[in-house]
C-alpha positions as CSV (number, residue, x, y, z in Angstrom):
1,M,-82.7,-49.7,-33.8
2,S,-85.5,-47.3,-34.3
3,E,-84.9,-43.5,-34.7
4,S,-86.5,-42.8,-31.3
5,R,-84.2,-45.4,-29.6
6,Q,-81.2,-44.0,-31.4
7,S,-82.1,-40.4,-30.4
8,E,-82.6,-41.5,-26.8
9,F,-79.2,-43.3,-26.8
10,V,-77.4,-40.3,-28.2
11,H,-79.1,-37.9,-25.8
12,R,-78.3,-40.1,-22.9
13,T,-74.7,-40.4,-24.0
14,L,-74.4,-36.7,-24.4
15,G,-75.9,-36.2,-20.9
16,D,-73.5,-38.6,-19.4
17,R,-70.6,-36.8,-20.9
18,I,-71.8,-33.4,-19.7
19,Y,-72.3,-35.0,-16.2
20,Q,-68.7,-36.4,-16.3
21,I,-67.3,-33.0,-17.3
22,V,-69.1,-31.2,-14.5
23,V,-67.9,-33.8,-12.0
24,I,-64.3,-33.5,-13.2
25,V,-64.4,-29.7,-13.0
26,M,-65.9,-29.8,-9.5
27,L,-63.2,-32.3,-8.4
28,L,-60.4,-30.1,-9.9
29,L,-61.8,-27.0,-8.1
30,A,-61.9,-29.0,-4.8
31,M,-58.4,-30.3,-5.4
32,S,-57.1,-26.8,-6.1
33,L,-58.6,-25.5,-2.8
34,M,-56.5,-28.1,-1.0
35,I,-53.3,-28.1,-3.0
36,I,-52.8,-24.4,-3.5
37,P,-52.7,-23.5,0.2
38,F,-50.3,-26.5,0.9
39,W,-48.1,-25.5,-2.1
40,N,-48.0,-22.0,-0.7
41,V,-46.7,-23.4,2.6
42,V,-44.0,-25.3,0.8
43,A,-42.9,-22.3,-1.3
44,V,-42.8,-20.0,1.7
45,A,-40.9,-22.5,3.8
46,F,-38.1,-22.8,1.3
47,S,-37.9,-19.0,0.7
48,T,-35.5,-16.6,2.3
49,P,-36.6,-14.6,5.3
50,L,-37.1,-11.4,3.2
51,G,-38.7,-13.3,0.3
52,S,-41.2,-15.0,2.6
53,M,-42.5,-11.7,3.8
54,E,-43.9,-10.8,0.3
55,S,-47.7,-10.3,0.3
56,G,-50.0,-12.6,-1.6
57,V,-49.9,-16.3,-2.4
58,I,-46.4,-17.5,-3.2
59,L,-46.3,-20.5,-5.5
60,W,-42.5,-20.6,-6.0
61,P,-39.7,-20.0,-3.4
62,R,-38.5,-16.4,-3.3
63,G,-34.7,-17.1,-3.2
64,F,-34.3,-20.8,-2.3
65,S,-33.2,-21.2,1.4
66,L,-33.3,-23.7,4.2
67,N,-32.9,-20.9,6.8
68,G,-36.5,-21.5,8.1
69,F,-35.9,-25.2,8.9
70,Q,-32.5,-24.5,10.6
71,I,-33.9,-21.8,12.8
72,I,-37.1,-23.6,13.9
73,W,-35.3,-26.9,14.4
74,K,-32.4,-25.8,16.5
75,N,-32.9,-22.3,17.7
76,L,-36.6,-22.4,18.6
77,G,-36.6,-25.9,20.1
78,L,-38.8,-27.8,17.7
79,E,-36.4,-30.7,17.8
80,R,-37.5,-31.6,21.4
81,A,-41.2,-31.0,20.6
82,F,-40.9,-33.3,17.6
83,L,-39.3,-36.0,19.7
84,N,-42.1,-35.7,22.3
85,S,-44.8,-36.1,19.6
86,V,-43.0,-39.2,18.3
87,I,-42.9,-40.8,21.8
88,V,-46.5,-40.0,22.6
89,T,-47.7,-41.1,19.2
90,F,-45.7,-44.3,19.0
91,F,-46.3,-45.7,22.5
92,G,-49.9,-44.4,22.7
93,T,-50.8,-45.9,19.3
94,I,-49.3,-49.3,20.2
95,A,-51.1,-49.4,23.6
96,H,-54.4,-48.3,22.0
97,V,-54.3,-50.9,19.2
98,F,-53.3,-53.7,21.6
99,L,-56.1,-53.0,24.0
100,A,-58.7,-52.5,21.3
101,C,-57.7,-55.9,19.8
102,L,-57.8,-57.7,23.1
103,A,-61.2,-56.2,24.0
104,G,-62.6,-57.0,20.5
105,Y,-61.4,-60.6,20.8
106,V,-63.1,-61.0,24.2
107,L,-66.4,-59.6,22.9
108,I,-66.7,-62.3,20.3
109,Q,-66.5,-65.2,22.7
110,K,-69.8,-67.1,22.7
111,D,-69.5,-68.1,26.4
112,L,-68.9,-64.5,27.6
113,P,-71.6,-63.6,30.2
114,G,-73.5,-60.5,29.4
115,R,-71.8,-60.0,26.0
116,R,-74.7,-58.0,24.5
117,L,-74.8,-55.8,27.6
118,L,-71.1,-55.1,27.4
119,V,-71.4,-54.2,23.7
120,G,-74.3,-51.8,24.5
121,F,-72.3,-50.2,27.3
122,I,-69.3,-49.6,25.1
123,L,-71.6,-48.2,22.4
124,A,-73.1,-45.9,24.9
125,T,-69.7,-44.5,25.8
126,M,-69.3,-43.2,22.3
127,A,-72.2,-40.8,22.9
128,I,-70.4,-39.1,25.7
129,P,-68.5,-35.9,24.6
130,G,-64.8,-35.9,25.4
131,E,-65.1,-32.4,26.8
132,L,-67.5,-33.7,29.5
133,I,-64.8,-35.9,31.2
134,I,-61.9,-33.5,30.9
135,I,-62.2,-32.3,34.5
136,P,-62.7,-35.8,36.0
137,L,-59.7,-37.0,34.1
138,F,-57.6,-34.1,35.3
139,V,-58.5,-34.9,38.9
140,V,-57.7,-38.6,38.4
141,Y,-54.3,-37.8,36.8
142,K,-53.5,-35.3,39.5
143,N,-54.3,-37.9,42.3
144,L,-52.1,-40.4,40.5
145,G,-49.2,-38.0,40.2
146,L,-49.3,-38.1,36.4
147,L,-49.5,-34.4,35.6
148,N,-46.6,-32.8,33.7
149,S,-45.5,-36.1,32.3
150,L,-45.6,-37.7,28.8
151,F,-47.2,-40.8,30.3
152,A,-50.3,-38.7,31.0
153,L,-50.5,-38.0,27.2
154,I,-49.9,-41.6,26.4
155,L,-52.6,-42.7,28.8
156,S,-55.1,-40.1,27.5
157,G,-57.4,-41.7,24.9
158,M,-55.8,-45.1,25.3
159,V,-59.2,-46.9,25.2
160,S,-61.8,-46.1,22.5
161,G,-65.3,-47.6,22.1
162,F,-65.1,-47.1,18.3
163,S,-61.8,-49.0,18.0
164,I,-63.0,-51.8,20.2
165,L,-66.3,-52.3,18.2
166,L,-64.5,-52.0,14.9
167,M,-62.0,-54.8,15.9
168,R,-64.9,-56.9,17.2
169,N,-66.6,-56.6,13.8
170,F,-63.4,-57.7,12.1
171,F,-62.9,-60.7,14.4
172,M,-66.5,-61.7,13.9
173,G,-65.7,-62.2,10.2
174,V,-63.0,-64.8,11.0
175,P,-64.5,-68.4,10.7
176,F,-65.1,-69.7,14.2
177,D,-64.1,-73.2,13.1
178,L,-60.5,-72.0,12.8
179,A,-60.3,-71.1,16.5
180,E,-62.1,-74.3,17.5
181,S,-59.7,-76.5,15.5
182,A,-56.7,-74.7,17.0
183,R,-58.2,-75.1,20.5
184,I,-58.7,-78.8,19.9
185,D,-55.0,-79.1,19.0
186,G,-54.1,-77.6,22.3
187,A,-53.6,-73.9,21.4
188,S,-54.2,-71.4,24.2
189,D,-56.5,-68.4,23.8
190,F,-53.6,-66.0,23.5
191,R,-52.0,-68.2,20.8
192,I,-55.2,-68.3,18.8
193,F,-55.6,-64.6,19.2
194,R,-52.0,-63.9,18.1
195,S,-51.7,-66.5,15.3
196,I,-55.2,-66.6,13.8
197,Y,-57.2,-63.5,14.5
198,L,-54.5,-60.8,14.3
199,P,-53.1,-61.8,10.9
200,L,-56.6,-62.0,9.5
201,A,-57.6,-58.5,10.8
202,K,-54.6,-56.5,9.4
203,A,-57.0,-54.1,7.6
204,G,-58.8,-53.3,10.9
205,I,-55.6,-52.9,12.8
206,A,-54.3,-50.5,10.2
207,T,-57.5,-48.5,10.3
208,I,-57.6,-47.9,14.0
209,A,-53.8,-47.4,14.0
210,L,-54.0,-44.7,11.4
211,F,-56.9,-42.9,13.2
212,E,-55.0,-43.1,16.4
213,M,-51.7,-41.9,15.0
214,V,-53.3,-38.9,13.3
215,G,-55.2,-38.0,16.5
216,R,-52.1,-38.3,18.7
217,W,-49.8,-36.5,16.3
218,N,-52.3,-33.6,16.3
219,M,-52.9,-33.8,20.0
220,F,-53.4,-30.3,21.5
221,L,-56.0,-29.9,24.3
222,P,-54.6,-32.7,26.6
223,V,-51.1,-31.2,26.3
224,I,-52.1,-27.7,27.5
225,L,-54.3,-29.3,30.2
226,Y,-51.8,-31.8,31.7
227,I,-48.4,-30.3,30.8
228,N,-46.9,-27.2,32.4
229,D,-43.2,-27.8,31.5
230,S,-42.4,-26.3,28.1
231,S,-39.7,-28.9,27.5
232,K,-42.5,-31.6,27.4
233,Y,-44.7,-29.8,24.9
234,T,-45.6,-31.6,21.8
235,L,-45.3,-30.3,18.2
236,Q,-48.7,-28.7,17.8
237,V,-48.5,-26.7,21.0
238,V,-45.1,-25.4,20.1
239,L,-46.2,-24.4,16.6
240,R,-49.2,-22.5,18.1
241,S,-47.0,-20.7,20.5
242,L,-44.6,-19.6,17.7
243,V,-47.5,-18.1,15.8
244,T,-49.3,-16.4,18.7
245,E,-46.0,-15.0,20.2
246,N,-45.0,-13.7,16.9
247,Q,-48.1,-11.5,16.7
248,G,-46.9,-9.4,19.5
249,N,-43.2,-9.2,18.4
250,S,-41.5,-6.8,16.0
251,G,-38.0,-5.9,14.8
252,T,-35.2,-8.4,15.1
253,S,-37.2,-10.7,17.4
254,M,-39.9,-11.3,14.8
255,I,-40.3,-14.9,13.5
256,T,-40.5,-14.6,9.8
257,P,-43.1,-16.5,7.7
258,N,-40.6,-19.0,6.3
259,V,-39.8,-20.2,9.8
260,Q,-43.5,-20.6,10.6
261,M,-44.2,-22.5,7.4
262,A,-41.2,-24.7,7.9
263,G,-42.6,-25.8,11.2
264,I,-46.0,-26.5,9.6
265,L,-44.3,-28.6,6.9
266,I,-42.3,-30.6,9.4
267,A,-45.5,-31.4,11.3
268,V,-47.3,-32.5,8.1
269,I,-44.6,-34.5,6.4
270,P,-44.8,-37.6,8.7
271,L,-48.6,-38.0,8.1
272,L,-48.2,-37.5,4.3
273,T,-45.5,-40.2,4.3
274,L,-47.5,-42.6,6.4
275,Y,-50.9,-42.4,4.7
276,P,-49.9,-43.8,1.2
277,I,-48.4,-46.8,2.9
278,M,-51.5,-47.7,4.9
279,Q,-54.1,-46.4,2.4
280,R,-55.2,-49.8,1.0
281,Y,-55.6,-51.3,4.5
282,F,-57.4,-48.2,5.6
283,V,-60.0,-48.2,2.8
284,K,-60.6,-51.9,3.2
285,G,-60.9,-51.5,7.0
286,I,-63.6,-48.8,6.7
287,S,-65.6,-50.7,4.1
288,L,-65.5,-54.1,5.7
289,G,-65.5,-53.3,9.4
290,A,-68.5,-51.0,9.2
291,V,-70.9,-53.5,7.6
292,K,-70.5,-56.6,9.8
293,E,-73.0,-57.1,12.6
């Protein structure tokens, strides 16, 4: 190897190392911006009421205590709000995924009349802002007598154009010969859908399920729009009310920071537990479902 080639190789290697160091430093800074605030929430949540009122960022509990969790779970009614969020998230996600899979399966049928027109129509619905249909939805729910019920929250967002098209893309990746062979053997369409397409589209199902669970768990606007009974509030609305009401309180009625942070931690833990389980399906679903035509 000539001296010029060697010099170029050394220079390129040195440049690559510098680039890698810069990237690592930037990633560490970005990671610290996310981890430090969350670690502060954990530390304050496990602090005593007096210790949690210290100013500044707390990275270690000031006098370990579970007082915040006990107060917010029992005394402030978070137990009921947590249950409401579980009900809405569980049943809403199941219905959403089931309907998206059914619609996606229908859209891949070659003998479906106007299939391209239907796909275009579904694609067009994704361009409509959700805020634009809030008032029409409110009127519909009111006429159906669904206001002030958890069913209204379950029904809200049950159908999504994004989920339907994503499942359609996944189903299009399943060899059509498999379905034809099963149909020749006497299998019904629902049997083919259940036994062939669903098992081969686990990544897509996990993807839309994770999106839907996160969205429903963090649901806020539909709750304050459709629900008036405080006993039917979900977790996020109750947490917001605890923070806003505390701003005007003082003395013995004040909600201490450890109680507020305990509520935030309770709201975050289910999502942190769920994501690692579904991560591999989620990444595969995004990478595969987005490139099929």
